[in-house]
N, C-alpha and C positions, 0 to 999 in steps of 0.2 A: 380389404380394409384401403381406404385412402384418405383418412383424416390426417395424414402427416405430411400431403402434398404441399410442396411449396409452389409450384408452377400453376399453369392456368390451362383450363380446358376451355375450348372453343368449337361451338357449333358453326357451320358454313353451309350454305348451298350454293354449287357451282354448275352450271349448267343443267339445273334439276336432278341434282344428285348430291346427297348429303354426305359431308364430310366431318370429321371430328379431327380437331389440331390440338396437341397438347405443346405450351411454351414453356420452357423449363425456367426457374426463377434467374438463371444467369440472362435469359432474353430480357429481361426488364433493368437488371442490373447494367449491362454493357449496350449503350445504346447505337455503338457503331460495330458490334461484334456480329459478324455473319456465322450461323449456325450451319452443322450437318443435318440431314435430314432423312429421315427413314419414312417412306410411304409403304403402308400397310392395307391389305386387302381385309375384308369383313368388319370394315369401322374401327372403332377406338377398342376393342375387345383384348387384343393383346397388351397394348400398354397402359390402358386405364387399370386393369386389374394388377398390374405388375410394377406400377410406376415408381412405388416406393423402396423395391430393390433397387431399381436401376438408379433413383435417386441416391441411395445409400453407397452403389458403387460408386457414382460420381462423388460424392464427399469422402469416400475413401481414396481417392484419387486413381483409381483403374479405370473409369469410363469418361470419355468426353460428354459434356450435355450436348443433346441431340432434341431438335423439334421432329415430333412425331405428327405424322398426317395418315388418318383412318379413313378409307374409301369404302362407303356402304353399297351394297348390291342386294336388289331384291331378285334377281334372279342368277343366283350363283352357279348354279349347276350349266347355264348357259354360257355366262360370260368367264366363268373359269375355267373353261375348257378350251382346247386348242382345234378341235375338229368333232364332230357328231359321233356319239356313240350310242349304241341302243340301252335300254334301261337293266339295271342289274337286276332290280326286282318291281314289281308294281309298275308305276308310270315314274319313276326316278330317273328319266332319261338326260342326257348331256347335249346340249345344242350347239356346241363347237362355235362359240362367238367371241373366243377368245382375242382375237385380232382384232375386232372392231371396238372391245372393251379396253385393250391396252392402247390403241389409238385415240380415245377419249382421254385417257390419263394422260400420254403426252401431249397432245395437241391442247387440252383444255385445263387439267387440273394442275399439273405441273406449272405449266407458265402462269398461272393464276397465283397460285401459293409464292411461286418466286417473285412476282410483281409487287403483292402486298406484304411479305412478310420477309425477314432478314435471313434467308437461307442461301445456303451455297447453290450457284449453277455449275459446278464442277463436277463430272460424273463420280470422280473418286469421293466424293463428299456426299455422296446420295445412296441409297439404298432402297430396294424393292424387296417385299417379302408377304409371307404369310402362312398359313395353316391348313393341312390337307388339300382341298382343291386350289386352295390360294397359294399353297407351296408350289403345286403343279404349275399354275399359270405364271408364278414367278420363274420356275426354271425353264418354261417354254419362253419367257421374254428374254432369258440371255441368249437365246439363238436367233433372235431378231437383228436387224443390220443396224438398228439406232443405237447409238453411243451415250445413251442418257444416263444408266445408272452403272456402276463398275462394281456393287456390292449387294449380295443377294441374300436373302432369309429363306431357308426352306425348312419348315417344320412338319413332320409328319406328312410329307408331300406324297399326294396319293399315284403313285408312280404304278399303280396296278393298272392305271390308264391304257386302254387297248393303244398297241403300236408303240406308246412313247418310249421305251426302252430303244427299239429298233430307229425311231426316229433321232436319237442321241447318238446311235453309233454312225448314223450315216450323215451328220450335218457338221458342220464347221461352228468353231465357238472361240472367241477371242481367250488368250491366254493370259490376259493380265487383269482376271477377276479375282475378288475376293467373295468367298462362299461360305455360310456357315450352314450347316445340316444337322437334322436330330430326326432319331425314329426311334419309338420304344420296341424292345425285343417283342413284345406279346401283342403287337398289331397285328391285325387280320388273322389270329391264331384261330379263332373258332368260326371262321366264314369258310364258304363252301365255293364262293364265286371267285371272279379275279380278284377281289381284296385280300384272300389269301397269300397273294404275291406282293403284298405291303413291303415287307422287311426285307426279304431277299433283291428285290427291284430296287429300294433305295441304295442298299450296299453296292448293286450293280452300277448304280446312277453314279454313286462316289468314286468308284474306281474309273469309270469312264471320264470323269471330271479331272481326275488325279493324272491322268494320262496326257492331257492335252495342257495341262498348267504347265508353266516354266518353272513354278518353284512351290509344288503342292504342299511343301510342310509349312509353309508361311500364310498361301493364300486359301488354304481350305482347312476347316473344323468340322470335323465330324462326331457327334457324340449320341450314344444310346444309351438305354436304361433296361436292364434285365428284367425288369417288374412294369415296364412302361406300356399302357394300354392307348387305344386313340380316345383320349377324355384330357378336358380342359385342364385339369390339374398338372397334368404333364406338360403340355404346351407351354403353361404360365411359369412353370418351373423352369423350364430351359430357355424363353424368350430372353431374358437379361443377359445369358451368357453370349446369344448373339451379338447383343449391343456391344458387350465388353469386348468381344473378339473382333467386330468390324470397325468399332471407334473407339479404340484404348485413347486414356488419356494422354495428352501431349505432354512430351517431357520439355523441361526448360533447357 
């Protein structure tokens, strides 16, 4: 339900890619105010369905109001994967076009939004995130050399993906990032393919990130749910926690 929403949803097309933005009510009330911004894969799914909870957290003084930018993809199996992988079943293969997809975000979408809206251009006030394959490509983005985002949201990231854990172990990563992770304990439980490694690989990834962080107790938050499955209800339940962790309300 979104009947209580006080902000504004906006639909745009940037270089033939549809994006959906959410501007909090504070955006209209403060004409000079610059806002933190969260870029998300899979369009507006995460923030549209949980915006009431996020706004309640803002009203309660625990979350800073932020602008959301949802980026849509018609070829997520290709754009949300860092390299090619054969199909797990049927013709559900992965094209490994993640680098080109991230380049389109960095070179077109981010500059466009920064030019036309009052959002921060400072990496510490910008986040990138997603669910499932969207979480995977967000984690992959952390290992690229651009210094655009300092905050990342990894919800049920598809870390069963072939060779990704070895990639993390062999790659360098900045130690000044802020990361929110969630995975449900029942994800992949009934799978017989690589997806059965969903939960253990997420926990391995969490420990890898802890080891390279200079202050893991403050910069990384990992949550899980013993009943959690790979379903929207759990993604939406935990997404507001990521905003509360990465963008806590500023203290006077």
